[in-house]
C-alpha positions as semicolon CSV with decimal commas, in nm:
position;residue;x (nm);y (nm);z (nm)
1;M;2,661;-4,051;-2,315
2;N;2,644;-3,778;-2,052
3;A;2,969;-3,635;-1,916
4;P;3,036;-3,718;-1,550
5;R;2,918;-3,457;-1,306
6;Q;3,166;-3,229;-1,137
7;S;3,185;-3,205;-0,761
8;L;3,072;-2,888;-0,580
9;V;3,138;-2,871;-0,208
10;V;2,965;-2,601;-0,004
11;I;3,112;-2,511;0,335
12;G;2,832;-2,350;0,533
13;N;2,465;-2,448;0,542
14;G;2,326;-2,102;0,605
15;M;2,118;-1,856;0,407
16;A;2,394;-1,728;0,176
17;G;2,525;-2,069;0,073
18;M;2,186;-2,227;0,016
19;R;2,053;-1,927;-0,175
20;T;2,354;-1,963;-0,406
21;V;2,277;-2,333;-0,451
22;E;1,915;-2,244;-0,534
23;E;2,033;-2,000;-0,802
24;L;2,268;-2,266;-0,944
25;L;1,992;-2,530;-0,955
26;K;1,764;-2,293;-1,149
27;L;2,023;-2,261;-1,424
28;S;2,204;-2,595;-1,432
29;P;2,055;-2,861;-1,204
30;E;2,254;-3,148;-1,355
31;L;2,603;-2,994;-1,359
32;Y;2,728;-3,091;-1,012
33;D;2,716;-3,351;-0,744
34;I;2,664;-3,116;-0,448
35;T;2,786;-3,182;-0,094
36;V;2,701;-2,940;0,188
37;F;2,874;-2,926;0,526
38;G;2,709;-2,734;0,811
39;A;2,820;-2,669;1,167
40;E;2,464;-2,679;1,306
41;P;2,259;-3,002;1,327
42;H;1,970;-2,859;1,123
43;G;1,863;-2,780;0,772
44;N;1,893;-2,419;0,657
45;Y;1,678;-2,171;0,849
46;N;1,607;-1,799;0,835
47;R;1,851;-1,654;1,087
48;I;1,684;-1,314;1,061
49;L;1,371;-1,459;1,222
50;L;1,545;-1,582;1,536
51;S;1,423;-1,265;1,710
52;P;1,053;-1,352;1,660
53;V;1,129;-1,705;1,785
54;L;1,284;-1,557;2,098
55;A;0,986;-1,325;2,142
56;G;0,739;-1,614;2,109
57;E;0,589;-1,498;1,778
58;K;0,726;-1,793;1,577
59;N;0,868;-2,140;1,638
60;I;1,164;-2,317;1,477
61;D;0,949;-2,494;1,216
62;D;0,817;-2,155;1,103
63;I;1,164;-2,028;1,013
64;M;1,302;-2,339;0,843
65;L;1,385;-2,259;0,479
66;H;1,522;-2,596;0,368
67;P;1,425;-2,901;0,573
68;R;1,630;-3,216;0,524
69;Q;1,384;-3,347;0,265
70;W;1,470;-3,054;0,034
71;Y;1,832;-3,170;0,016
72;A;1,724;-3,526;-0,061
73;D;1,475;-3,409;-0,325
74;N;1,751;-3,214;-0,501
75;G;2,013;-3,489;-0,478
76;I;2,226;-3,289;-0,234
77;T;2,436;-3,469;0,027
78;L;2,403;-3,285;0,360
79;H;2,643;-3,335;0,649
80;A;2,474;-3,131;0,923
81;G;2,657;-3,087;1,251
82;D;2,987;-3,182;1,087
83;P;3,184;-2,865;1,002
84;V;3,483;-2,867;0,768
85;V;3,811;-2,823;0,958
86;H;4,065;-2,835;0,674
87;I;4,091;-2,741;0,307
88;D;4,371;-2,897;0,098
89;R;4,385;-2,676;-0,211
90;R;4,662;-2,876;-0,377
91;R;4,460;-3,201;-0,363
92;R;4,126;-3,014;-0,395
93;M;3,990;-3,190;-0,088
94;V;3,809;-3,087;0,230
95;R;3,809;-3,277;0,559
96;S;3,535;-3,248;0,820
97;K;3,544;-3,271;1,197
98;S;3,427;-3,634;1,183
99;G;3,704;-3,723;0,936
100;R;3,501;-3,724;0,613
101;E;3,705;-3,632;0,306
102;V;3,538;-3,501;-0,009
103;W;3,712;-3,392;-0,330
104;Y;3,591;-3,087;-0,519
105;D;3,609;-2,933;-0,864
106;R;3,451;-2,615;-0,728
107;L;3,435;-2,504;-0,364
108;L;3,194;-2,248;-0,220
109;L;3,277;-2,085;0,113
110;A;2,973;-1,955;0,300
111;T;3,110;-1,960;0,653
112;G;2,926;-1,646;0,764
113;S;3,031;-1,460;1,075
114;T;3,075;-1,513;1,446
115;P;2,951;-1,291;1,731
116;F;3,208;-1,055;1,873
117;I;3,247;-1,154;2,236
118;V;3,390;-0,856;2,425
119;P;3,718;-0,999;2,566
120;V;3,676;-0,878;2,925
121;P;3,752;-1,094;3,230
122;G;3,470;-1,342;3,284
123;H;3,352;-1,355;2,923
124;K;3,374;-1,735;2,925
125;L;3,146;-1,783;3,226
126;A;2,830;-1,991;3,189
127;G;2,539;-1,763;3,104
128;V;2,744;-1,539;2,872
129;I;2,640;-1,599;2,511
130;G;2,611;-1,443;2,168
131;F;2,290;-1,415;1,968
132;R;2,359;-1,599;1,647
133;D;2,189;-1,937;1,618
134;I;1,916;-2,169;1,742
135;C;2,137;-2,290;2,027
136;D;2,172;-1,932;2,155
137;V;1,794;-1,887;2,144
138;D;1,744;-2,212;2,336
139;T;1,989;-2,089;2,601
140;M;1,803;-1,759;2,634
141;L;1,465;-1,929;2,657
142;E;1,594;-2,161;2,929
143;A;1,725;-1,862;3,128
144;A;1,399;-1,672;3,080
145;R;1,196;-1,955;3,235
146;S;1,343;-1,858;3,572
147;G;1,286;-1,486;3,516
148;G;1,571;-1,286;3,659
149;R;1,788;-1,017;3,507
150;A;1,939;-1,004;3,160
151;V;2,208;-0,765;3,041
152;V;2,241;-0,715;2,665
153;I;2,575;-0,564;2,563
154;G;2,520;-0,375;2,238
155;G;2,256;-0,119;2,148
156;G;2,245;-0,192;1,776
157;L;1,973;-0,366;1,580
158;L;2,055;-0,717;1,702
159;G;2,093;-0,612;2,065
160;L;1,757;-0,435;2,070
161;E;1,587;-0,737;1,914
162;A;1,741;-0,967;2,177
163;A;1,641;-0,727;2,454
164;N;1,284;-0,703;2,329
165;G;1,251;-1,081;2,307
166;L;1,386;-1,137;2,659
167;L;1,157;-0,865;2,796
168;R;0,856;-1,034;2,639
169;R;0,968;-1,361;2,797
170;G;0,948;-1,200;3,142
171;M;1,305;-1,094;3,219
172;H;1,419;-0,758;3,357
173;V;1,641;-0,634;3,073
174;T;1,913;-0,368;3,065
175;V;2,079;-0,272;2,737
176;V;2,440;-0,151;2,770
177;H;2,585;0,056;2,486
178;V;2,927;0,221;2,452
179;T;2,806;0,540;2,277
180;D;2,549;0,796;2,385
181;S;2,285;0,693;2,129
182;L;2,123;0,365;2,025
183;M;2,173;0,228;1,674
184;N;2,434;0,495;1,608
185;Q;2,533;0,322;1,282
186;Q;2,181;0,362;1,142
187;L;2,022;0,661;1,318
188;D;2,092;1,023;1,392
189;K;2,064;1,139;1,755
190;P;1,707;1,277;1,747
191;A;1,570;0,952;1,603
192;S;1,780;0,751;1,847
193;L;1,631;0,943;2,140
194;L;1,277;0,880;2,016
195;L;1,360;0,510;1,988
196;K;1,504;0,500;2,340
197;N;1,197;0,672;2,485
198;A;0,962;0,431;2,307
199;L;1,153;0,125;2,425
200;E;1,166;0,256;2,782
201;L;0,788;0,279;2,776
202;K;0,784;-0,090;2,687
203;G;0,991;-0,166;2,997
204;L;1,351;-0,182;2,874
205;H;1,630;-0,013;3,069
206;F;1,938;0,149;2,918
207;M;2,293;0,236;3,019
208;L;2,454;0,454;2,751
209;D;2,818;0,562;2,739
210;A;2,884;0,253;2,950
211;H;3,203;0,050;2,909
212;T;3,204;-0,308;3,033
213;A;3,514;-0,387;3,240
214;E;3,439;-0,732;3,384
215;I;3,177;-1,003;3,402
216;I;3,153;-1,134;3,756
217;G;3,057;-1,479;3,879
218;G;3,171;-1,816;4,007
219;K;3,086;-2,086;3,758
220;R;2,799;-1,873;3,627
221;V;2,757;-1,501;3,563
222;S;2,611;-1,298;3,851
223;A;2,688;-0,934;3,764
224;V;2,848;-0,696;3,515
225;R;3,100;-0,436;3,632
226;F;3,177;-0,118;3,439
227;K;3,489;0,094;3,406
228;D;3,347;0,358;3,643
229;G;3,322;0,090;3,915
230;S;2,944;0,050;3,908
231;E;2,779;-0,292;3,883
232;I;2,445;-0,440;3,786
233;A;2,317;-0,788;3,866
234;A;2,286;-1,035;3,578
235;D;2,162;-1,391;3,544
236;L;2,225;-1,381;3,167
237;V;2,459;-1,171;2,953
238;V;2,396;-1,151;2,578
239;M;2,681;-1,017;2,368
240;A;2,536;-0,832;2,069
241;A;2,825;-0,597;2,004
242;G;2,867;-0,687;1,639
243;V;3,003;-0,979;1,439
244;R;3,331;-1,071;1,274
245;P;3,364;-1,249;0,937
246;N;3,443;-1,617;0,996
247;I;3,762;-1,651;0,793
248;A;3,980;-1,886;1,002
249;L;3,934;-2,179;0,762
250;A;4,012;-1,965;0,457
251;Q;4,320;-1,820;0,622
252;E;4,446;-2,167;0,716
253;A;4,401;-2,269;0,352
254;G;4,615;-1,975;0,236
255;L;4,338;-1,779;0,062
256;H;4,387;-1,404;0,040
257;C;4,204;-1,242;0,332
258;E;4,197;-0,893;0,474
259;R;3,903;-0,818;0,707
260;A;3,725;-1,100;0,524
261;I;3,782;-1,332;0,225
262;V;3,866;-1,108;-0,069
263;V;3,653;-1,175;-0,380
264;D;3,618;-1,016;-0,722
265;D;3,299;-0,908;-0,903
266;T;3,213;-1,274;-0,980
267;L;3,257;-1,376;-0,612
268;Q;3,571;-1,572;-0,700
269;T;3,857;-1,575;-0,453
270;Y;4,220;-1,551;-0,565
271;D;4,193;-1,929;-0,623
272;P;3,966;-1,953;-0,932
273;R;3,820;-2,287;-0,816
274;I;3,697;-2,134;-0,491
275;Y;3,406;-1,890;-0,452
276;A;3,276;-1,718;-0,140
277;V;2,948;-1,543;-0,054
278;G;2,782;-1,374;0,241
279;E;2,913;-1,228;0,562
280;C;3,254;-1,394;0,521
281;V;3,344;-1,197;0,206
282;Q;3,507;-0,864;0,133
283;H;3,424;-0,703;-0,200
284;R;3,592;-0,378;-0,298
285;S;3,684;-0,311;0,067
286;S;3,327;-0,365;0,195
287;T;3,183;-0,642;0,412
288;F;2,816;-0,734;0,438
289;G;2,558;-0,813;0,702
290;L;2,221;-0,743;0,541
291;V;2,015;-0,982;0,331
292;A;1,967;-0,775;0,015
293;P;2,334;-0,754;-0,092
294;I;2,389;-1,120;-0,001
295;W;2,096;-1,225;-0,222
296;D;2,257;-1,027;-0,505
297;Q;2,586;-1,205;-0,442
298;A;2,411;-1,543;-0,450
299;K;2,255;-1,466;-0,788
300;V;2,591;-1,368;-0,940
301;C;2,784;-1,656;-0,784
302;G;2,518;-1,913;-0,878
303;A;2,532;-1,797;-1,240
304;H;2,910;-1,831;-1,257
305;L;2,903;-2,174;-1,098
306;A;2,643;-2,269;-1,360
307;R;2,882;-2,145;-1,633
308;S;2,643;-1,865;-1,724
309;G;2,886;-1,605;-1,606
310;H;2,749;-1,287;-1,757
311;R;2,663;-1,123;-1,423
312;R;2,881;-0,899;-1,208
313;Y;2,816;-0,809;-0,846
314;V;2,757;-0,435;-0,792
315;Q;2,711;-0,288;-0,445
316;T;2,405;-0,072;-0,382
317;A;2,271;0,112;-0,079
318;T;2,052;-0,098;0,150
319;P;1,789;0,040;0,389
320;T;1,766;-0,058;0,756
321;K;1,431;-0,147;0,910
322;L;1,394;-0,206;1,282
323;K;1,197;-0,521;1,363
324;V;1,125;-0,450;1,731
325;T;0,749;-0,488;1,768
326;G;0,556;-0,161;1,765
327;V;0,846;0,059;1,656
328;D;0,849;0,186;1,297
329;L;1,191;0,299;1,182
330;Y;1,367;0,326;0,846
331;S;1,708;0,462;0,748
332;V;1,912;0,455;0,429
333;G;2,211;0,623;0,267
334;D;2,421;0,902;0,418
335;F;2,190;1,022;0,695
336;I;2,465;1,207;0,885
337;G;2,557;1,453;0,611
338;A;2,877;1,647;0,553
339;E;3,001;1,988;0,446
340;G;2,782;2,116;0,167
341;T;2,479;1,899;0,246
342;E;2,145;2,033;0,369
343;D;1,884;1,885;0,602
344;L;1,509;1,882;0,560
345;V;1,351;1,796;0,897
346;L;0,993;1,733;1,007
347;R;0,914;1,687;1,378
348;D;0,568;1,606;1,510
349;P;0,617;1,504;1,877
350;R;0,246;1,462;1,944
351;R;0,217;1,194;1,674
352;G;0,564;1,053;1,743
353;I;0,689;1,129;1,392
354;Y;1,037;1,240;1,288
355;K;1,171;1,265;0,934
356;R;1,511;1,385;0,818
357;L;1,626;1,399;0,458
358;V;1,988;1,483;0,376
359;L;2,023;1,664;0,044
360;S;2,337;1,692;-0,164
361;G;2,271;1,944;-0,437
362;N;1,932;1,857;-0,582
363;R;1,943;1,491;-0,484
364;I;1,866;1,293;-0,170
365;A;2,176;1,143;-0,011
366;G;2,013;0,983;0,293
367;A;1,695;0,953;0,498
368;V;1,590;0,873;0,855
369;L;1,223;0,809;0,927
370;Y;1,066;0,738;1,265
371;G;0,697;0,674;1,334
372;D;0,585;0,714;0,971
373;V;0,794;0,502;0,737
374;Q;0,554;0,435;0,449
375;D;0,750;0,660;0,213
376;G;1,082;0,493;0,295
377;P;1,095;0,280;-0,022
378;W;1,007;0,586;-0,231
379;Y;1,291;0,788;-0,081
380;F;1,517;0,487;-0,133
381;G;1,422;0,481;-0,501
382;L;1,497;0,853;-0,535
383;I;1,841;0,791;-0,383
384;Q;1,914;0,494;-0,610
385;D;1,796;0,673;-0,924
386;R;1,972;0,997;-0,829
387;T;1,649;1,181;-0,903
388;D;1,657;1,560;-0,926
389;I;1,413;1,665;-0,652
390;S;1,432;2,043;-0,703
391;S;1,075;2,062;-0,839
392;M;0,929;1,890;-0,531
393;R;1,170;2,009;-0,264
394;N;0,908;2,203;-0,068
395;R;0,676;1,901;-0,047
396;L;0,937;1,627;-0,022
397;L;0,899;1,565;0,352
398;F;0,524;1,506;0,312
399;G;0,571;1,201;0,096
400;E;0,509;1,054;-0,245
401;A;0,133;1,107;-0,258
402;L;0,147;1,481;-0,203
403;C;0,439;1,525;-0,444
404;A;0,256;1,327;-0,712
405;Q;-0,063;1,524;-0,655
406;A;0,121;1,854;-0,692
407;A;0,297;1,735;-1,005
């Protein structure tokens, strides 16, 4: 006679949680009765591809990873549009917004992150939104049907993707950024300037070193005012100034949190019955926003939930690729450099190519590529493997093919 199944409750129906469930099902499909609670009224979709949906390159069906039928086929109970509002760790029970109560033997928190809404006066006006989910995209598409002016606050990867999508939908778009260079977390200043020039040619407008002081309007936004007193008109304001780990539920439950939910190398929280993955976790002082490390977390966490706990999560460097159409850009590692590092730089303005490799001793510490990014994965491999590049130093900027030919 088979032992009764244990109960696994997953809070969060996004990419991190469902990837973990996939990994679990590969190893032990019969171990748990699985219940999933999600805040959005959909199956799990690829949040990374919201930008192509906004730009008109894809539709919602194209980005759906797990339609409702997938949950039914795998015996998973899905409560979409019914987020969990309370965790009772003593009784091992969760309660949802609708009042559902489900008991758990194991609990997986995959609550993700929330957009950082700059807390200036007027930030709650209609027409001021984040860029995080399907609802946000629907709001942007509705605004774009009337044309008008959009202001995107944040010149990072997400902000530029939002700006590009709104531009392609016919809006006049201005990107506002608090520093003097775009994507300052991923690019050095020369590459950032090349990016800005390329995006201006596409029709985007930029205000750098600009600090938002107030969002103006009656019931709906009409303008954005800056600390220097200047204003620009706005029919839509998109906040893309970063995200914050969504830890309110974990904090209310008494789990140990710092910037995010603190987990160990197995993705366990300080409560051994509760695991956490994705943008809501903090592992060895780091938080996460890119797919590659979250997929690694899912593999480790899924194995431990399946009682095949031989894996440990290890952080590795992750490259950044810009997805704005027509712009090729790649950065990885320590591309700023420090005392004792050296730079190898190639500039070809006519072809729109810029490459910068940061060397520490005889190894690559970081790379920024603009215009020609085909050797990005190769440089990434050299960084990961800590390859001694002294024998190919003079040819390194010209890529893998030339270095291999010379060797």
